[in-house]
N, C-alpha and C positions, 0 to 999 in steps of 0.2 A: 540673067546672064550666069552661066555656070562658073563655079569657082575653079573648075578644072580646065579652063580654057587653054588653048595652045599658047605657049609663051610668045609666039610671033604676034599675037594680038595685043600684047602689052606694048604700047607705043613709047618710044624714047623722046624725052624733051631735049632735043639736041642743042638748044641754045642756053641751057641752064647748067651751071656748075655750082655744087654745094659742098664747100670745104674739100674740093678736090675730087668729089664723087659726083658722077652724073646721075641725077635722080630719074625715076620713072614717073610717067603719068599713069597712075594706078586706076584700074577699073573701080568705080565708086562703090559698087556693091561689094566687091572683094575687100576693099579697105574697111568698109563698115563691118564686115564679118570678122576681119582680123582684129579690130579694135573694139569689139562689142563689149568687153568687160572693163574698158578704160575710160576715164574722163578725157575729154579732148579740148584743146585750146588752140586758137589760131596762131599764137606766137608766145614767146617766152614770158613777156611782160604780163600777158593775160593769164598765163598759167600761175605766175607768182601772185597776182591779184586775187584770183579765184580759188586757189588751192593750197597756198603755203600758209601753214599755221605755225606751231611751235617746233615741228620736226623738219629735217631736211626734205627737199623736194626732188624727186627723181623725174627726169624728163626723157622721153623717147621720141626719136625722129624717124617715123615709119619708113619714109622713102629710102633712107640709107640702108635699112635692113634688106629691103627688097632688091635694091640696086646691087649690093654686095653679094647677096645670094645668087642673083642672076649672073654676076660676073664669074663666080666660081663654076656655076653650072655650064656656062658657055665656054669657058676657057680651059677648065681642067679636063684632061683626056681620060675621064673615068667617072666613077660615082662619087658624088659629094655627100658626106655625112655631116650634118650640123652637130657640133659638140654641145649638147644641151647644158652641160655644167656651166658654160660661159654666161648664159642668161636663160633660165628656164621659164620666163614669163610666157603664159599662154599666147599673149599677143605677139611676142617675138617668134614663137613657134609657127603661128599662122602666117606671119609676114615672110618668114623663110620659105614656107610652102608656096606663097604667092610668087616668090622669086624662083621657084622651080625645084627647090630641095624636096626630095621625097624620102630620104633616108636619114636616120638620126642616131648618133652615138650616145648611148645612155650608160651611166655608171652605177646606178642603184635601182632597186625595185621601185622606189618612189618615182624616179624619172621614167621608168617603164610605164607605170600606171598613168603618169601625167600625160605623156605623149600619146598613149593609147586612147585616153579620154578626149584629148583635144583634137588629135588627127588620127582617127581610127584606121585610115588606109596607109599610114606611114609604115615603112620598113625599119625595124629597130635592130641595132647592133649593140649587144651587151659587151662592151670592150674593156671593162674593168677586169684586170687579170686575177683578182682574188674576190670571189663572191660567196655569200652564204648559201648553204644548201636550200633553205626556204626561198631565197631570191631566185636561184636557178630554176627551181621547180615551178614557182608562180610565173616567172617570165616565160617559160616554155608554154605554160597553159594560156598565156596571153598572146601567143603567136610569135614569140621571139625564137629565131632559128639560128642566129649568128652569135657565137660566144668566143671570147678571148681566153687564153690560158698561157701561163709561162712556166709550167712545171708539171710533172706527172701526177701530183696529188690533185691539182685543180682539174686536170683532164679527167681523172677518175671521178671526181665529184660531178662534173657535167654529165658524164655518161650515166652515172647512177641516178641522178636526180631527173634526168629526162627519160628514164626507163630504157636506156640503150637505143635511143632514137637513131634512125638512119637518114634523117633529113636535115642534119646539122651542117652549118658552115663553121668550122673551127679555125680560129686564127691564133697562131703561136706568136706571142709578144716576145721579141728579142731585144736585148739591151743594145743601146747605141750611145756613143760619146756625144755629148751635147755642148762641146766647147764653144760653138758659135752662138749659143742661145743665151739670152739675158737671164733666163730662169731655168736652172738645171732640173730635169725630171728623170735623170738616169739612175738615181741611187736606190729606188724603191722596187721597181718592177723590171722584168725582162730576163729571158734566158741568155746565158753567155753564148757566143758563137759556137764554141766547142760542143755545147749541149744541143744545138739546133738539129743536126741530122738525126740523132736518136729520138728526139721529141717529135719531129715530123714523121718519122717511121712509126712511132707509137700511135699517133693520131690518125694516120692515113686510113687504116682499115675501118674507122668509125665515121669518117667525114664524107658526106656527100660532096662537100667542097672544102678544100684545105687551103688555108692562106697563111701568110706571114704578115706581121705588122711591127712597126717601130714608131718611136716618137723622139724627135730631135730636141725637145725642150721648147718652152714657151718663148716667143719673140726671137726666133732664129734670124740672125742678121746676115747670113751668107747663103745665097741660093746654091752655091756649090756644095754645101753640106748635104743637100738632097741628092746631088749628083754622086758624091762619094758614097753615100749610103746605098744608093741603087746599084752602083758598081760592085760593092762588097756583097750585097744580098744576092746579086746574080751569080757571083762566084760561089757563094755558099750553097745556093740551090743546086748548082752544077755538081759540087762535091758531094752533097747529100744524096743525090741519086733518087730522090723521092719526088714524084709529081706534085707540083704546087699550082693551085688554080687561081690564086688572087694575091695581090700585094697591097697592103694598106700603108701609105706613107705617113699617116698620122696628121697632126696639126703643126703648130709652131709658126704658122705664117704671121708676119709681123705687121705692126701699125707704127706710124711715126709719132714719137713723143719728143719733148724737149731733150736734146742731147742724144737722141737715138733716131737716126734717119736711115732706114734700110733701103735697099734697092726696091723698085716697084714690084708689086705682086706678079706682074707678067713675067719678070725675070725668074721667079721661083717656078712658076708653072711651065715655062719654056724649058728650064733646066731639067725638070722631071721628065717632060715629054722627050726631049732630045736624048737624054741619057738612057731612058728605057729602050729606045730604039737602038742606040749604039751598043748596048750590052746584051742584046738578044732578048729583051723583054717587050718587044714591040706588040706582041699579041697577048701579053699578060694583062688581064683586067686589073685596073688600078682603083684604089679608093683613097680619099683624103678626109680629114676631120677638122675643118676650120672652125674655130670658136672665136677667139679674140679678133681675128681679121674680119670675121663676118659681122660682128655686132659692136665692137668697141666704139667706133665713131658714131654709132646710132644712139648713144645715151650720154647723159651728163647728170651731175647732182649739184644742187644749189645748197650750200651750207651757210649758216648765218654766224657772223662774228658776235660772240656773247661778251667778250672782254678783250681789250688790248693792253698788254704790259710791255712797253718798249717795242721790241721786234718779235714778241711772242703774241700769237693770236689764239684765243680760246674759242672753239667752234662747237656747234651742235651736232657735228658728225666727226667720226674719227676711226681709229683702227679696229674698234669693235663694231663699227658700222660699215659703211660702204667704202671706207678709205683704208682698209687693211693694207693693200699693196702700197699705199703712199707712206706707210709707216714701217712695216717689217722689211720688205725687200727694197724700200725707199724708191718706189716707182715714180718717175718724174711726170706726173700728170700736168697737162696744160691748165693753167688757172687764169681766170679773168675776174676783175672786180666789177660788181654791180652795186653802185651806191644806193642806199636805202631810200634816199630822198630825191633820186634822179639828178643829182648835181653833176656838173661837168668834172671830169678827172683831169686836172691840170698839173699834177705833181709827178715827180720822177719815181721810178720803181726802186724798191729796196728789197733785200733778202729778208724773209720772215721764216720762223719756225712755227709749227702749228701744234695745238693740243686739242684732243677730242674731249667729249663731255663727261666721260666716266671718271670714277675715283682712282683708276689705275694709272700709275706713272708710265706704264708701257703704252698708254694711249697718246703717243707722241709721234709727230711727223717732222723729222729734223729738217728736211728740205736740203738746201734753201728753196723756198717758193718766192718768186719775184712778183711783187704786187706794188701798186702805187703807195707811196709813203703816207698818203692822207687817209688810208683805210681806217675805219673807226667802228665802234660798236653799232650793231644793227645792219651793217653792210652785208651783202651777200657775196660769196665767192663761188664762181662756177668752176667745177672740176670737170673737164671734158674727157672724152674717150672712156667713160665709165659704163658704157653699154655692156661691157664684159667685166665680170668679176667685181661688180659694184654692189648693187642691191642683193645679188645672189649670195654674197659672202657675209652680209651683216648678221650680227647676233642681236639678242635682246638684253644684253648685260646692262645692269643698272636701270633698265626701263628706257634706254635710249635706242630708238630705231624709227624707221619710217616705212609704212606700207603704201605711201602715196606715189603712184606713177602716173604721169600725165603725158598723153600723146600730143606732140606739138606739130602744127602744120595745118594747111587748109584741108 
């Protein structure tokens, strides 16, 4: 069976709901292809028994990647670019492809090489606004034709390192207020609105396709933020008087965490579609870059309690590992206790703070994380929604890390 089968031939299991996501019945050979480089276990307990040793254990739920990828492909009125930075695992890239994603947002030459090796037919968008000259040059040689910039110097670099190519899609990154986002991304990149007309005019003669792009920040909690951004972009394009061929609305689509319950994703995609039509962008090709929303719920990490001191738990994973977001921005990941001896959990929950395994006092996750009061050494804690920015962000500081990723499911 071809891996490029029409999406219509992927049947939906209409009677199964998995953590709020409707999974797909995947073509067996396609799933084998996607997971070829991973160990597989039928369930979480088997994964722990067969694969957990001294390090944390990363788990991947393949059906969730495919389902969420297909959701975006079917519901977004434009091209979906998976943001590789969220989870660059080759298996995740292939699962996104099975879900219908054919374009990928890459931020470095290593991501370019990775996706090109794993998915040779993928379309790559190099959307980091500041790139090295060797990276631009090599990416162009590897078939990348879409590049972002946010100032005249970067535009000049792109043109020089591609030899004045005439087949480029150039996307001007503009700054946007991210007040509704839990994680602000507005302080580092983006041209101010007043600079946009001149920069569009400077790029237009060199671009086979000229676009604008913005990012509202990670975990945007208000669908109307996209509506407001589209309205302002439409007015800016009109004032600039420069033909624009495409608009990339970025990522920022949210996931539910404890204490953070956003509207459903449908509300975001509907707001984008309705507003684009209302402000005169009905025929404008749109792009989006889901990362967290596409893969967060498709992964978790199991960390072991190495020591308990009152309400402080010392784990074999931490902020230098896959739990950076649990410590520095204090992201409230869902946690569940898995007793090491299989005992029933009959105690009430209490707030705990967590410490990672390194010698650095910054390796601290203040929480509070609510866990059963009977938690003890040797027990496992499952941190859910770590399919995004979990294993991808870990370091090897002090020798604490885990390369073990297991696919869970039939």
